[in-house]
C-alpha positions, 0 to 999 in steps of 0.5 A: 277603376284602376288601370290594368297594371293594378291587376297585373301586379295584384294578388289576394293576400287573405285568400278567401272572401269574408262573410260579406263577399269581400276579399283584399287585393294587394299589388306587389311593392305598392302603396295601394290596397283594394277590396273586391266583392266577389258577389257584386264585382265592386272594387274599391282601391285605397291609396295613400294619396287618393280619394279612399285614403290609406294612411300608410305606404308600401303595403306588404301584409293584410291580416285578420285577427281573432276579433275580426279586425283587419290589419294593414301593415307596411311602412306603418300599421293601421286597422281597417274600420268596417263601419267607416271604411 
């Protein structure tokens, strides 16, 4: 579980949660991103140097495309794979 500093800096980038209850959270100017399930209250934090690996640094944007893919952008671009997480 992240420390309270994560939540002090976090904001919801995508707004509404998806059909499974997951919403993305981004702290400002950070190499972290998190998924929070509004139904189960589960939180998964992704970093570029931790257990849940995020392959880019300085995350600035998260968006979903028309096909349901989640794209994470910052100093690079990656697609979040729902199957492999």
